[in-house]
C-alpha positions as CSV (number, residue, x, y, z in Angstrom):
1,X,-51.5,-18.7,12.2
2,X,-55.3,-18.7,12.8
3,X,-54.8,-16.3,15.7
4,X,-52.9,-13.9,13.4
5,X,-55.7,-14.2,10.8
6,X,-58.4,-13.6,13.4
7,X,-56.5,-10.5,14.6
8,X,-56.2,-9.1,11.1
9,X,-59.9,-9.7,10.5
10,X,-60.9,-8.0,13.7
11,X,-58.3,-5.1,13.2
12,X,-58.1,-4.0,9.6
13,X,-55.2,-1.7,10.4
14,X,-53.0,-4.8,10.8
15,X,-53.9,-5.9,7.3
16,X,-52.9,-2.5,6.0
17,X,-49.6,-2.5,7.8
18,X,-48.8,-6.0,6.7
19,X,-49.6,-5.1,3.1
20,X,-47.4,-2.0,3.3
21,X,-44.5,-4.0,4.8
22,X,-44.8,-6.6,2.1
23,X,-44.8,-4.0,-0.7
24,X,-41.8,-2.2,0.9
25,X,-39.8,-5.5,1.0
26,X,-40.7,-6.3,-2.6
27,X,-39.8,-2.7,-3.8
28,X,-36.5,-2.7,-2.0
29,X,-35.6,-6.2,-3.2
30,X,-36.7,-5.3,-6.8
31,X,-34.5,-2.2,-6.7
32,X,-31.5,-4.3,-5.6
33,X,-31.9,-6.5,-8.7
34,X,-32.9,-3.9,-11.3
35,X,-30.3,-1.2,-10.7
36,X,-27.4,-3.4,-11.8
37,X,-29.2,-5.0,-14.8
38,X,-26.8,-3.3,-17.2
39,X,-23.8,-5.2,-15.8
40,X,-23.4,-8.8,-14.6
41,X,-22.8,-9.3,-10.8
42,X,-19.9,-11.3,-9.6
43,X,-21.8,-12.9,-6.8
44,X,-25.5,-12.2,-7.2
45,X,-27.8,-11.8,-4.2
46,X,-30.6,-14.2,-3.6
47,X,-34.3,-13.2,-3.8
48,X,-35.3,-11.2,-0.7
49,X,-31.7,-10.9,0.4
50,X,-31.7,-7.4,1.6
51,X,-28.1,-7.0,2.9
52,X,-24.8,-7.7,1.2
53,X,-23.3,-9.5,4.2
54,X,-23.2,-12.9,2.7
55,X,-21.9,-11.9,-0.7
56,X,-19.2,-9.7,0.8
57,X,-18.1,-12.5,3.1
58,X,-17.9,-14.8,0.1
59,X,-15.8,-12.3,-1.8
60,X,-13.4,-11.8,1.1
61,X,-12.8,-15.5,1.3
62,X,-12.5,-16.3,-2.4
63,X,-11.5,-13.0,-4.0
64,X,-8.4,-14.2,-5.9
65,X,-10.1,-17.0,-7.8
66,X,-13.3,-15.0,-8.3
67,X,-11.5,-12.1,-9.9
68,X,-9.3,-14.5,-12.0
69,X,-12.4,-16.3,-13.2
70,X,-14.2,-13.1,-13.9
71,X,-11.2,-12.0,-16.1
72,X,-11.7,-15.1,-18.1
73,X,-15.5,-14.8,-18.4
74,X,-15.9,-11.0,-18.9
75,X,-12.5,-10.2,-20.5
76,X,-12.8,-6.5,-21.5
77,X,-16.3,-6.0,-20.1
78,X,-17.1,-4.4,-16.7
79,X,-19.1,-6.1,-14.0
80,X,-20.4,-5.4,-10.5
81,X,-19.1,-6.8,-7.3
82,X,-20.0,-6.5,-3.6
83,X,-16.7,-6.1,-1.7
84,X,-15.1,-4.7,1.4
85,X,-15.3,-1.3,-0.5
86,X,-19.0,-1.7,-0.9
87,X,-20.6,-2.1,-4.3
88,X,-18.1,-1.4,-7.1
89,X,-17.9,-1.5,-10.9
90,X,-14.8,-3.6,-11.7
91,X,-13.3,-2.4,-14.9
92,X,-10.9,-4.0,-17.4
93,X,-7.3,-2.8,-18.0
94,X,-8.2,-1.1,-21.3
95,X,-10.6,1.1,-19.4
96,X,-7.9,2.0,-16.8
97,X,-5.8,3.4,-19.7
98,X,-8.8,5.3,-21.1
99,X,-9.8,6.8,-17.7
100,X,-6.3,7.3,-16.1
101,X,-6.3,11.1,-16.3
102,X,-10.0,11.8,-15.8
103,X,-10.2,14.4,-13.0
104,X,-13.8,13.6,-12.3
105,X,-12.7,10.2,-11.0
106,X,-11.4,11.0,-7.5
107,X,-8.8,9.0,-5.6
108,X,-9.1,10.8,-2.4
109,X,-12.9,10.2,-1.8
110,X,-12.6,6.4,-1.6
111,X,-9.6,6.8,0.7
112,X,-11.9,8.8,3.1
113,X,-14.9,6.6,2.5
114,X,-15.8,4.5,5.5
115,X,-17.2,1.7,3.3
116,X,-13.9,1.4,1.3
117,X,-12.3,-0.9,3.8
118,X,-12.9,1.4,6.7
119,X,-9.7,2.7,8.2
120,X,-11.7,4.3,11.0
121,X,-10.2,7.8,10.6
122,X,-13.4,9.2,11.9
123,X,-12.7,7.7,15.3
124,X,-10.4,9.6,17.7
125,X,-7.0,8.0,17.8
126,X,-7.2,6.6,14.2
127,X,-6.3,10.0,12.6
128,X,-3.0,8.8,11.0
129,X,-5.1,6.3,8.9
130,X,-7.1,9.1,7.3
131,X,-5.9,10.1,3.8
132,X,-4.1,13.4,3.9
133,X,-4.9,15.3,0.7
134,X,-1.6,17.2,1.0
135,X,0.5,14.1,1.3
136,X,1.0,13.7,-2.5
137,X,1.9,17.4,-2.7
138,X,4.6,17.1,0.0
139,X,6.1,14.0,-1.7
140,X,6.1,15.5,-5.2
141,X,7.2,19.0,-4.1
142,X,10.0,18.0,-1.8
143,X,11.1,14.3,-1.9
144,X,11.0,13.5,-5.6
145,X,13.0,16.7,-6.4
146,X,15.6,15.8,-3.8
147,X,16.4,12.3,-5.1
148,X,19.9,13.2,-6.3
149,X,21.1,14.7,-3.0
150,X,19.5,12.1,-0.7
151,X,21.2,9.1,-2.3
152,X,24.3,9.4,0.0
153,X,22.4,9.8,3.3
154,X,20.1,6.9,2.4
155,X,23.1,4.6,1.7
156,X,24.8,5.7,4.9
157,X,21.8,5.0,7.0
158,X,21.1,1.7,5.2
159,X,24.6,0.5,6.2
160,X,24.1,1.4,9.9
161,X,20.5,0.2,10.2
162,X,21.2,-3.1,8.5
163,X,24.2,-3.8,10.7
164,X,22.2,-3.0,13.8
165,X,19.3,-5.2,12.8
166,X,21.0,-8.2,11.0
167,X,24.3,-8.0,13.1
168,X,27.7,-9.0,11.8
169,X,27.4,-12.6,12.7
170,X,29.0,-15.0,10.2
171,X,26.8,-17.8,11.5
172,X,23.4,-18.5,9.9
173,X,20.7,-16.9,12.0
174,X,17.0,-16.2,11.5
175,X,15.3,-12.9,10.9
176,X,11.6,-12.1,10.6
177,X,11.2,-10.7,7.1
178,X,8.2,-8.5,7.9
179,X,9.2,-7.2,11.4
180,X,12.9,-6.8,10.9
181,X,12.9,-5.4,7.4
182,X,10.3,-2.8,8.4
183,X,12.6,-1.7,11.2
184,X,15.4,-1.1,8.6
185,X,13.1,0.6,6.1
186,X,11.6,2.8,8.8
187,X,14.9,4.0,10.1
188,X,16.3,4.6,6.6
189,X,13.2,6.4,5.4
190,X,13.1,8.4,8.6
191,X,16.6,9.7,7.9
192,X,15.1,11.6,5.0
193,X,11.6,12.3,6.4
194,X,12.6,13.2,9.9
195,X,16.3,13.9,10.0
196,X,19.4,12.2,11.4
197,X,18.6,12.7,15.1
198,X,15.0,11.5,15.1
199,X,15.6,8.5,12.9
200,X,17.8,7.1,15.6
201,X,15.6,8.0,18.5
202,X,14.7,4.6,19.9
203,X,11.8,5.8,22.0
204,X,10.1,7.5,19.0
205,X,10.7,4.4,16.7
206,X,9.3,2.1,19.4
207,X,6.3,4.2,20.2
208,X,5.3,4.9,16.6
209,X,5.8,1.3,15.6
210,X,3.7,0.1,18.6
211,X,1.0,2.6,17.6
212,X,0.8,1.2,14.1
213,X,0.6,-2.4,15.2
214,X,-2.1,-1.6,17.8
215,X,-4.2,0.3,15.3
216,X,-3.9,-2.4,12.6
217,X,-4.8,-5.0,15.2
218,X,-7.6,-3.3,17.0
219,X,-9.0,-1.9,13.7
220,X,-9.9,-5.5,12.9
221,X,-11.6,-5.8,16.3
222,X,-13.7,-2.7,15.5
223,X,-14.9,-4.3,12.3
224,X,-16.7,-6.9,14.3
225,X,-19.2,-4.2,15.2
226,X,-21.8,-2.8,12.6
227,X,-20.5,0.3,10.8
228,X,-23.2,2.5,12.3
229,X,-22.3,1.5,15.8
230,X,-18.5,2.1,15.6
231,X,-18.6,5.9,16.1
232,X,-20.2,5.3,19.5
233,X,-18.9,1.9,20.7
234,X,-15.2,3.0,20.6
235,X,-15.7,5.1,23.7
236,X,-16.3,1.9,25.7
237,X,-13.6,-0.3,24.2
238,X,-10.3,-0.6,26.1
239,X,-8.5,-1.3,22.8
240,X,-9.5,2.1,21.5
241,X,-8.4,3.7,24.8
242,X,-5.0,2.1,24.3
243,X,-4.7,3.4,20.7
244,X,-5.5,7.0,21.8
245,X,-3.0,6.6,24.7
246,X,-0.3,5.4,22.4
247,X,-0.8,8.2,19.9
248,X,-0.5,10.7,22.8
249,X,2.7,9.0,23.9
250,X,4.0,9.4,20.3
251,X,3.1,13.1,20.5
252,X,5.0,13.4,23.8
253,X,8.1,11.7,22.3
254,X,8.1,14.2,19.4
255,X,7.4,17.3,21.5
256,X,10.9,18.0,22.8
257,X,12.3,17.6,19.3
258,X,9.8,20.1,17.9
259,X,10.6,22.6,20.7
260,X,14.3,22.3,20.1
261,X,13.9,22.7,16.4
262,X,11.7,25.8,16.9
263,X,14.4,27.4,19.1
264,X,17.1,26.7,16.4
265,X,14.9,28.1,13.7
266,X,14.1,31.2,15.6
267,X,17.8,31.8,16.3
268,X,18.6,31.3,12.6
269,X,15.9,33.8,11.6
270,X,17.2,36.4,14.1
271,X,20.6,36.0,12.6
272,X,19.4,36.3,9.0
273,X,20.2,32.7,8.3
274,X,18.1,30.2,6.3
275,X,16.1,27.4,8.0
276,X,18.6,24.6,8.8
277,X,16.0,21.9,8.4
278,X,14.9,20.2,5.2
279,X,12.7,17.2,6.2
280,X,9.1,16.3,6.3
281,X,8.6,17.9,9.7
282,X,9.5,21.2,8.1
283,X,7.7,20.5,4.8
284,X,4.4,19.8,6.6
285,X,4.8,23.0,8.6
286,X,5.3,25.0,5.4
287,X,2.2,23.5,3.8
288,X,-0.2,23.7,6.8
289,X,-1.4,26.5,9.0
290,X,-2.4,24.0,11.7
291,X,-1.0,20.5,11.9
292,X,-0.2,17.5,14.1
293,X,3.4,16.4,13.6
294,X,3.0,13.0,15.3
295,X,-0.1,12.2,13.3
296,X,1.6,13.2,10.0
297,X,4.8,11.3,10.6
298,X,2.9,8.1,11.5
299,X,0.8,8.6,8.4
300,X,3.9,8.8,6.3
301,X,5.2,5.6,7.9
302,X,1.9,3.8,7.1
303,X,1.8,5.0,3.5
304,X,5.5,4.6,2.7
305,X,7.4,2.3,5.1
306,X,5.0,-0.6,5.1
307,X,4.6,-0.8,1.4
308,X,8.3,-0.4,0.7
309,X,9.3,-3.0,3.3
310,X,6.7,-5.4,1.9
311,X,8.2,-5.1,-1.7
312,X,11.7,-5.5,-0.3
313,X,10.8,-8.6,1.6
314,X,9.0,-10.1,-1.4
315,X,12.0,-9.5,-3.5
316,X,14.3,-11.2,-1.0
317,X,11.9,-14.2,-0.7
318,X,12.1,-14.6,-4.5
319,X,15.9,-14.3,-4.6
320,X,16.2,-17.0,-2.0
321,X,14.5,-19.3,-4.4
322,X,16.7,-18.2,-7.3
323,X,20.3,-18.2,-5.9
324,X,21.8,-18.0,-9.5
325,X,20.0,-14.6,-10.0
326,X,21.1,-13.5,-6.6
327,X,24.7,-14.0,-7.6
328,X,24.1,-12.2,-10.9
329,X,22.8,-9.3,-9.0
330,X,25.9,-9.1,-6.9
331,X,28.0,-9.1,-10.0
332,X,25.9,-6.3,-11.5
333,X,26.1,-4.2,-8.3
334,X,30.0,-4.5,-8.3
335,X,30.3,-3.7,-12.0
336,X,27.9,-0.7,-11.9
337,X,29.2,0.9,-8.6
338,X,32.8,0.6,-9.9
339,X,31.9,2.1,-13.2
340,X,29.9,5.0,-11.6
341,X,32.3,5.6,-8.7
342,X,29.9,4.8,-6.0
343,X,26.2,5.0,-5.1
344,X,25.0,7.7,-7.5
345,X,21.8,8.4,-9.2
346,X,23.3,7.1,-12.5
347,X,24.4,3.9,-10.7
348,X,20.9,3.2,-9.5
349,X,19.5,3.8,-13.0
350,X,22.0,1.3,-14.4
351,X,21.1,-1.5,-12.1
352,X,18.9,-2.9,-14.8
353,X,18.6,-6.5,-13.7
354,X,17.8,-5.4,-10.1
355,X,15.2,-3.1,-11.5
356,X,13.6,-6.0,-13.4
357,X,13.8,-8.4,-10.4
358,X,11.9,-5.9,-8.2
359,X,9.3,-5.1,-10.8
360,X,8.7,-8.8,-11.5
361,X,8.4,-9.4,-7.7
362,X,5.7,-6.7,-7.6
363,X,4.0,-8.1,-10.7
364,X,3.8,-11.6,-9.1
365,X,2.5,-10.3,-5.8
366,X,1.3,-6.7,-5.7
367,X,-0.1,-5.6,-2.3
368,X,-3.6,-5.4,-3.8
369,X,-5.7,-7.5,-6.2
370,X,-7.5,-4.3,-7.4
371,X,-6.0,-0.9,-8.4
372,X,-7.2,2.3,-9.8
373,X,-9.8,2.8,-7.0
374,X,-11.9,5.8,-7.8
375,X,-15.2,7.5,-7.0
376,X,-17.1,9.6,-9.6
377,X,-17.4,13.2,-8.4
378,X,-19.8,13.9,-11.4
379,X,-21.4,11.8,-14.0
380,X,-18.6,10.2,-16.1
381,X,-18.9,8.8,-19.7
382,X,-17.3,5.4,-19.8
383,X,-15.3,4.1,-22.8
384,X,-18.4,2.1,-24.0
385,X,-20.6,5.2,-23.8
386,X,-22.3,4.2,-20.6
387,X,-22.7,6.8,-17.8
388,X,-21.0,6.2,-14.4
389,X,-23.2,8.1,-12.0
390,X,-21.9,10.5,-9.5
391,X,-20.9,8.7,-6.3
392,X,-20.4,5.3,-8.0
393,X,-17.1,3.5,-7.3
394,X,-14.8,1.7,-9.8
395,X,-11.7,-0.4,-9.4
396,X,-9.4,-2.2,-11.9
397,X,-9.1,-5.9,-11.7
398,X,-5.3,-6.8,-11.6
399,X,-5.7,-10.4,-12.5
400,X,-4.5,-9.6,-16.0
401,X,-1.0,-9.3,-14.6
402,X,-1.0,-13.1,-14.4
403,X,-2.7,-13.5,-17.8
404,X,-1.0,-14.9,-20.9
405,X,-2.7,-12.2,-22.9
406,X,-0.6,-9.7,-21.1
407,X,2.7,-11.5,-20.4
408,X,4.4,-14.6,-21.7
409,X,4.6,-17.4,-19.1
410,X,2.6,-15.0,-16.9
411,X,2.4,-17.4,-13.9
412,X,6.2,-18.0,-13.9
413,X,8.6,-15.7,-12.0
414,X,11.0,-14.4,-14.7
415,X,13.7,-12.1,-13.2
416,X,14.8,-11.1,-16.7
417,X,11.3,-10.2,-18.0
418,X,11.7,-6.4,-17.9
419,X,15.4,-6.4,-18.9
420,X,14.3,-8.2,-22.1
421,X,11.4,-5.8,-22.5
422,X,13.9,-2.9,-22.6
423,X,15.9,-4.7,-25.2
424,X,12.9,-5.2,-27.5
425,X,12.2,-1.4,-27.5
426,X,9.3,-1.3,-25.0
427,X,11.4,0.8,-22.7
428,X,8.6,3.0,-21.4
429,X,6.8,0.1,-19.6
430,X,10.0,-1.7,-18.5
431,X,11.2,0.5,-15.7
432,X,10.2,-0.2,-12.1
433,X,8.8,3.3,-11.7
434,X,6.9,3.1,-15.0
435,X,3.2,2.7,-14.8
436,X,0.9,1.2,-17.4
437,X,-2.4,-0.6,-17.7
438,X,-0.4,-3.9,-18.0
439,X,1.4,-3.4,-14.6
440,X,-0.6,-1.6,-11.9
441,X,1.8,-2.2,-9.0
442,X,2.2,1.6,-8.4
443,X,-1.2,2.5,-9.8
444,X,-1.6,4.4,-13.1
445,X,-2.4,7.8,-14.4
446,X,-2.9,11.1,-12.6
447,X,-3.0,9.5,-9.1
448,X,-0.2,7.0,-9.6
449,X,1.9,6.5,-6.4
450,X,3.8,9.8,-6.0
451,X,6.5,8.2,-3.8
452,X,7.5,5.4,-6.2
453,X,10.7,7.2,-7.3
454,X,12.0,7.5,-3.8
455,X,10.8,4.0,-2.9
456,X,12.5,2.5,-6.0
457,X,15.8,4.2,-5.2
458,X,15.6,3.2,-1.5
459,X,14.9,-0.5,-2.3
460,X,17.8,-0.6,-4.7
461,X,20.2,1.0,-2.2
462,X,19.1,-1.4,0.5
463,X,19.4,-4.4,-1.8
464,X,23.0,-3.3,-2.7
465,X,23.9,-3.5,1.0
466,X,21.8,-6.6,1.8
467,X,23.1,-8.7,-1.1
468,X,26.7,-7.8,-1.1
469,X,27.1,-8.0,2.7
470,X,24.9,-11.0,3.5
471,X,24.1,-14.5,2.3
472,X,20.4,-15.4,2.2
473,X,18.4,-18.6,2.2
474,X,15.0,-20.0,3.1
475,X,14.7,-22.7,5.8
476,X,14.7,-26.2,4.5
477,X,11.4,-27.1,2.8
478,X,10.0,-23.6,3.0
479,X,7.9,-22.5,0.0
480,X,6.3,-19.1,0.6
481,X,2.6,-18.9,-0.3
482,X,0.8,-15.6,-0.4
483,X,-2.7,-15.2,1.1
484,X,-5.5,-12.9,0.4
485,X,-8.5,-11.3,1.9
486,X,-10.8,-9.3,-0.4
487,X,-8.6,-7.0,-2.4
488,X,-5.6,-7.4,-0.1
489,X,-2.8,-9.7,-1.3
490,X,-0.5,-10.6,1.6
491,X,3.0,-12.0,1.6
492,X,3.8,-15.2,3.4
493,X,5.9,-14.1,6.4
494,X,5.1,-17.0,8.6
495,X,8.6,-18.4,8.0
496,X,11.9,-16.7,8.9
497,X,14.6,-15.9,6.5
498,X,18.1,-17.2,7.2
499,X,21.0,-14.8,6.9
500,X,24.7,-14.5,7.7
501,X,27.4,-11.9,7.2
502,X,29.7,-12.4,4.2
503,X,32.8,-10.6,2.9
504,X,31.6,-8.3,0.2
505,X,33.4,-8.0,-3.1
506,X,33.4,-4.2,-2.9
507,X,33.6,-1.9,0.0
508,X,31.1,0.6,-1.4
509,X,30.7,2.3,2.0
510,X,34.1,3.9,1.3
511,X,33.3,4.9,-2.3
512,X,32.2,8.5,-2.9
513,X,28.5,9.0,-3.3
514,X,26.4,11.9,-4.3
């Protein structure tokens, strides 16, 4: 210490530099604590704590209880939080309703923002994880409008995919709810998105699935490096080489299909015939001047297949714990399909108990603890008159979905909850595809999930096949427990589901569908 003092006394410039450094530290630290004075902070930083590493780590580890406690403490007041998305303003449900259609709150920006969980789309090979601004357009423009005519093909492919995956064995056997159900959902969805030939192409299905698993896994490895280093370090990581190689392999799988389709389209054009293809490969080509079919199809699978299979698996896990409800659903399926003459759009609408069970499963365990993720593209006036500055992020706390202020017996799984809600006249909020500030499973407002109508129909069709054709149960002593990490709420797929073929009460494969 005395040596340092002697040095400073002999060299005044050291004293000046030390003073400047100290002032800079104090100014930076002061700015951290004063800029959020208007709102309380969920996990405050300590004095002289210049990074958010500690508070983010604590949020990741304890997010569910932290958000639930904050809901109790702050109720309808906003607060700040340091999260995997960076610093956000967490808003109450009433604000979600008030801001739901504000176009200056952008959904796309946080999806592209590296600090919002970091999907690494800026790194070569991770392109499918980047949010495609035209994806909602494609889904709304083509898929949602085609729901009536695709019901039959979805049911047909469901029957084939389920039999291939679950087999016709009448003996109890184990399936992996996450891995096996995503295979089924991927194939069924691909029938609509990619056509009959490609959805059954085992090489494409294998390669695209392997890419997704690699990218999810190695993305976690990348997060071990500082954010500023990732755009450079990936060139030296064998894991990233493998991801790029797998994406190129997927492109190679798709190439002969694209070439064959182009030849068929050119022939049709020369003969004055319309394009014979009506799937997402064709839709993206119409919407883009330049595009990468493999990247787009994998992006569709990440956005659609994984979330759909997750909700399907969660619903089955719940039904295994409520065998009485499972049997009631079978009876509803038989009654409705008989009355409607098969798997029709009207039949799907009239599966009201099934609709309620799926919506309740999503209420009890949505895929996220926070919804309505937005970034202000301009200064926005908040419901309390405060100004959200351009570039600031907001997110809605979803803990109210388990709050007695929102739902009776909110912590209890009630399969009849939304059937009863329909009967009491609150019909607009009761449907699976309905969004509201009370139930944010599909988001809310202008940027609510555009694919929810297709996903809801697909889940119902799959459940008709899965419940009528198979018995289901959990292994002895198994009680699924979700886990969480930051805003992610993950299903418990550590245990297998037990399944066996049964004789269905109704051969609806032979019924007419439209």
